[in-house]
N, C-alpha and C positions, 0 to 999 in steps of 0.2 A: 770266181776269184777276181772279177773285174768290177769297175764302178764302185758302188757303195759296199760291195763285198770284199774289196781289196784290203780293207782294214783288218780282216781276219787272217791274211796270208802270213803275217809274222808269227801268229800263234800256231798256225798249221805247220810252219817250218820248225817251230820249237818241238812239237810232238813227232813230226815225221823224221827229223834228223837229217843228216847229210846224204844218206844213201837212198832215200825214197824221193823220187822226183815228184814235184807238184805240177800237174798238167790241167790246164783249163781246156776241156775238150771241145765244147761247142757253145754257140750263141743261139739260144732259142727262147721262145716265149709261148704263152698259152695259145697264141694265134698260129704258131708254126715255127719250124726251124729256119734260121736265117743263114748261119754259116758254121764252119768247122775249123778247128785249129789244125793246120797241116805242118806246123813247125813245132813239134812237141819239145824240142830242146830249149826253146825260149822260156825264160822265167815268166811267171804269171803277170808281172808288171809290164812286160813287153809284148804280151800275146796279141796276135791279130787273128781275125776270123775271115776265112775265105768264103764268100757268098756262094751258096748252092743255087745256081740260076734256074734249076728246074723244080725247086721246092715251092716257089710262088712267083708271081710277077712283081718285081721290085722296082720302086721308083724312090727318088731321093729329093727332098726339099732343101735347097741351099739355106744355110744359116745366115741370117742377116746380122748386121752390126748392132742395131739397136733393139732393145727389149723393153716392152711395156712393164710397168711396175704393178702387175697383178698376176693372178693365178689362172687366168682363163686359158683354154686350149689354144695353141697357136700364137700366144702372145709374143713369142720370141722370133716371129717371122713376119716379114713384109707380105701383105696380102697379094702383092704382085709377083711374088716368087712362084715360079712354075716348077713342078717336079721335073727332074732330069732322069733319063733312062740309066739302066745299070752300067752300061759301057761308057756313059758320058760324064761320069763323075771325075773330079780333079784331085790328084794326089795332094794332100796337105790341107784340103778344105773339109769343113764340117757340114753334116747334113742330118735331117730327120728322116728316119726310115718309114717308107710307105709300102704296104703290102696289099696285093690283090690275090686271094687264095682260092684254091679249088673248092673249098667248103662254103664259099659264098661271101666272104668279106671283099668289099670293093673299095680300093684306094683307102685302106684303113691306116690312119696315122698312128704309129707305134708310140710316139712320145719319147723315143730313144734318140740321143744325139751321138753320132759316130763320126770318126775322122777317117778319111781314106789314107791308108798307110802305103799302098802300092797295089800291084796287080799280080795275079797268078794267071798266066795266059791273058785272057780278056776279062777275067772276073776280078772285081776289086777285093782287096783285103781291108777289113774294117777294124778299127780300134774303138772299143766302146768308151765313150767319154762320160756321159751322165744322163739322167732323166731330165727332159726338157722342162717339165712343170715344177721341179724342185728348185725354186729360186728364192733366196732371201732378199727382200727388198722393202725399204721403208720410205725412201725419198727418191733420189735419182740414182741410187746405188743398185747394183745387180750382181749378186754372188751366187754361183752355181753350186751344185753338189760337189763338183771337183774342187772348187775354191774352198768350200767348207772342209773337205778332206785334207787339203794341203795345210790349212790353218791349224787343224787339230794335230796333225803330225808335227808341225813346227812347235806348237806349245807343249806337246807331250815330251819333246826332247828335254825340256826343263826338268821334268820329273826324273828322267834318267840321269841327267847331270847332277841332280841333287842327291843321288844314291839312295833314293827312298825305296827302291825295288818295287815301286808302284808303276802301273801302266793303265792306259785308258782302255777298259774292257769294252766299252761301247759308248756311243754318243748320238745325240740328235740335236735339233735346233728349232727355233721358233722366232718369227718376226713379230715382236710384241708391239702392237699399235694401240694398246689400251691406255697408254699415257701419252703426254705430249711434251717433248718429242718421243717418238717410238724408238725402240732399240732392239738389238739382237740378244736373244737368250740362248745360251748353249747349256745342254744337260750332259754331264759326264758321270759315268759310273766307273769307279776305279777298282782294280783288283791287284792282289799280291802285296806283300809288305805291310808296314804299319801305316797309320794315318799320316798324311803329308802335313807339314807345317803350314800354317796359314800364309806365311810369307812366300812360300814356294807356289802355292795355288794362286796367290795374287799376281805373281810374276807370270804364271800361265795365262791368267785372265788378260793381263796387259798384252802378252804376246799374241793372243787370239785377235785382239783389237787391231794391233799393228799389221798382222798378216792379211786381214781383209783389206786394209788400206793399201797394202803393197800390190794387190791384184786388181783393185778397182778404184779409179780416180774419183768416181762419184761418191764412194764411201768416205774417203779421206776428206773430201771437200765438205760433205755433209756433217762429218764429225767436228771439223774445225769451226763450222758455222752454226753448230748446235742444231742442225736439222735432224740429226740422229743422236740419241743419247748414248752414254757409256755402255759398252757391252757388258752383259751380265752372265757370269758363270755360276751355274748351280751344280753342286756336287751331290749326287744321289746316294741313297742307302743301297748297299749291295743287294742285288736281286731285283732291283726296280724294273729293269728291262725284261726280266723273266715274267714279271707281273703283266707287262704290256702284251707279251706273247700269249699268256694264258687268257687275258681278256679278249684278245683278237680271235683266238681259237674258239672260245666260248660263244663269240658272236657269229661263228660260221666259217671263219677263214681256215683253210687247210694248213696244218702245221708245216707241211713240206713247201708250201707256197709263201709262207710268211717271211717278209723282209722288214726289218725295222726301218720306218721312214726316216730319212735324214733331215727332213724339214716338215714339221707338224703344222698344218694350217689351223687358224683359229676356229674353223668349223669342227675340228676334232677335239671338242672341249673335254670329253671324258678322259682322253689320254693326257692332255695337258694338266687336268686336275689330279690325275694319278701321279704324274711326275712331280708336280708341285707338292703334293702330300708326302712324297718320299725324299724331299730335299733336306739335306742335313747341314749344308753350308752354302752361303751366297757371297759372291764377290762381284764388285763393280770395277770396271777398268779405270785406271788413272793415267792411261797412256797419253791422253791429249788434254790433261788438266791445264798445263801451261799455255797451250795454244788457245784454249777456250777463254782463259782469263786475260789474255793479252789484247 
């Protein structure tokens, strides 16, 4: 219920009601367990995971300020950054998790970005932030999975305010560099209620564009100088993401391990083609038209 899965908490609350608590019990991966939630009374949005120090040997790579605009492993970190030990992390700072396991992994970089929220005795409590590799970038901009989630949540409020009874069932994104300039593409699948008016969806598209600009100076500068084109919102036919799941499972992915990627790279052409084929409406942001023309 954290990171990219936090989007589903609202729906879980709807079905669970007020009497059934939602508890995010542990932080684990295929490589091994990392931590557990020892504060079950906290809501999922505030959950932290206390590291189990004997589950593996843990190290943490400090998150640097600058990120390269590519998808290569480690692109968000300065090569001079050295891992720090479990007890040497600093509260409030972000790190990438590194594991050395009893099963043979040596200094394995998880690709998870976590923030140290505090300590339980001498063991840090971690808040999961996002996946390091999932970054939207066209020019000098850099927007993470968390930035994307916040942008979608901000734009989705417009649907609620318009009383359409619609909600964003799921979403993903793509940094489209096939044209010059490149631009962000967001795919939305909506559920509940009747079809939203085009004017409402256009406002959602504009809000997405503004939200990215609010979190990243590089994005707003690039938009105003036309180094990045207007954001594109594609509304999908209902059931489109279910088709992505079925294709992934048919390709050998375990259904229990499937997670919809929040940023689809251009190398995943099959999924991009599937989503494009299920697009029913397309909107381009007009949020920066005045600035571009001035």
